[in-house]
LOPARO-254096 format. One record per residue (C-alpha): x, y negated, z; residue number from 1; residue in three letters. Coordinates in steps of 0.2 Angstrom, whole numbers, padded with zeros to 4 digits. Layout:
N
X,Y,Z,NUM,Ala $
...
This chain:
133
0046,-0065,0130,1,Met $
0030,-0073,0125,2,Asn $
0013,-0064,0125,3,Ser $
0013,-0063,0106,4,Arg $
0030,-0054,0105,5,Gln $
0024,-0043,0120,6,Lys $
0008,-0039,0110,7,Gly $
0017,-0035,0094,8,Lys $
0030,-0024,0103,9,Arg $
0016,-0015,0112,10,Ser $
0006,-0012,0096,11,Glu $
0021,-0005,0088,12,Leu $
0025,0006,0102,13,Glu $
0008,0013,0103,14,Val $
0008,0016,0084,15,Ala $
0025,0026,0086,16,Ala $
0018,0036,0100,17,Ile $
0002,0041,0089,18,Leu $
0014,0045,0074,19,Arg $
0024,0056,0086,20,Asp $
0007,0065,0091,21,Leu $
0004,0069,0073,22,Gly $
-0006,0054,0067,23,Phe $
0007,0049,0054,24,Glu $
-0002,0035,0046,25,Asp $
-0003,0025,0062,26,Ser $
0003,0007,0061,27,Arg $
0001,-0010,0068,28,Arg $
-0014,-0018,0058,29,Ser $
-0004,-0034,0054,30,Val $
0013,-0028,0051,31,Gln $
0011,-0027,0032,32,His $
0003,-0043,0027,33,Ser $
0007,-0054,0042,34,Gly $
-0012,-0057,0043,35,Arg $
-0025,-0047,0053,36,Pro $
-0034,-0033,0044,37,Ala $
-0049,-0035,0033,38,Ala $
-0061,-0036,0048,39,Ala $
-0054,-0053,0052,40,Gly $
-0044,-0059,0067,41,Ala $
-0057,-0056,0080,42,Ala $
-0063,-0039,0074,43,Gly $
-0047,-0031,0068,44,Ala $
-0040,-0016,0077,45,Pro $
-0023,-0018,0084,46,Asp $
-0018,-0001,0077,47,Val $
-0024,0008,0061,48,Leu $
-0022,0025,0055,49,Gly $
-0035,0036,0063,50,Ile $
-0052,0034,0053,51,Asp $
-0067,0031,0063,52,Gly $
-0057,0025,0078,53,Val $
-0055,0006,0083,54,His $
-0039,0004,0094,55,Ile $
-0036,-0011,0105,56,Glu $
-0019,-0012,0114,57,Val $
-0017,-0020,0131,58,Lys $
0000,-0022,0141,59,Asn $
-0002,-0032,0156,60,Arg $
0008,-0033,0173,61,Ala $
-0009,-0031,0182,62,Arg $
-0027,-0028,0178,63,Tyr $
-0042,-0020,0186,64,Gly $
-0058,-0010,0182,65,Arg $
-0067,-0027,0177,66,Ala $
-0053,-0031,0165,67,Asp $
-0054,-0013,0157,68,Leu $
-0073,-0015,0156,69,Gln $
-0072,-0032,0148,70,Ala $
-0059,-0026,0135,71,Trp $
-0069,-0010,0131,72,Leu $
-0085,-0021,0129,73,Glu $
-0077,-0033,0117,74,Arg $
-0069,-0019,0107,75,Asn $
-0086,-0011,0106,76,Thr $
-0093,-0026,0098,77,Glu $
-0078,-0027,0086,78,Asp $
-0078,-0008,0082,79,Ala $
-0094,-0007,0072,80,Gly $
-0098,0011,0068,81,Pro $
-0080,0016,0074,82,Asn $
-0076,0023,0091,83,Val $
-0069,0009,0102,84,Pro $
-0054,0014,0113,85,Ile $
-0043,0003,0123,86,Val $
-0025,0010,0125,87,Ile $
-0017,0001,0140,88,His $
-0003,0001,0152,89,Lys $
0004,-0009,0166,90,Ser $
0022,-0011,0173,91,Asn $
0031,0006,0176,92,Arg $
0015,0016,0171,93,Val $
0013,0027,0156,94,Pro $
0001,0022,0142,95,Trp $
-0017,0027,0146,96,Met $
-0033,0027,0135,97,Ala $
-0051,0021,0140,98,Thr $
-0066,0026,0131,99,Val $
-0085,0026,0135,100,Trp $
-0090,0044,0141,101,Leu $
-0104,0044,0128,102,Gly $
-0091,0042,0114,103,Asp $
-0080,0057,0119,104,Ile $
-0088,0069,0106,105,Val $
-0087,0056,0092,106,Arg $
-0068,0052,0097,107,Leu $
-0064,0071,0097,108,Ala $
-0073,0073,0080,109,Ala $
-0063,0058,0073,110,Ala $
-0046,0065,0080,111,Leu $
-0050,0082,0073,112,Ala $
-0055,0076,0056,113,Ala $
-0039,0066,0055,114,Ser $
-0028,0081,0060,115,Val $
-0038,0092,0047,116,Met $
-0036,0080,0033,117,Glu $
-0017,0080,0036,118,Arg $
-0016,0099,0037,119,Asp $
-0026,0100,0021,120,Leu $
-0014,0088,0012,121,Leu $
0001,0098,0018,122,Glu $
-0007,0115,0012,123,Leu $
-0011,0107,-0005,124,Glu $
0008,0102,-0006,125,Ile $
0013,0119,-0002,126,Glu $
0001,0127,-0015,127,Leu $
0007,0115,-0028,128,Asp $
0025,0119,-0024,129,Asp $
0021,0138,-0026,130,Glu $
0012,0136,-0042,131,Ile $
0026,0126,-0050,132,Thr $
0040,0138,-0044,133,Thr $
């Protein structure tokens, strides 16, 4: 399998995991149009669906702290005002997430806002159903 196929498979896997965790809009950024998201090839996140979070996905056989730092630094440049996060794994190791400690509160707020938005939409649907029945 070439690196492009491995990257695509990894991005789809991470998007599926995030959907299973309740972030139902999570998807690979290029899967719909075949082109990178609006930010452009260099700045586009690998996975979309959580407002305020810029997700980069890495799946490597081996990597070290220096690699993680470089990936997070590059993602920080690409993220703009969004929280940069690198979701990564190596062989036979579960997926992990790396984020700057200073961004923990912003990440928590973005995740909470995403969950609350979904819950509000579900509540609106329930209320609409009750009103129409």
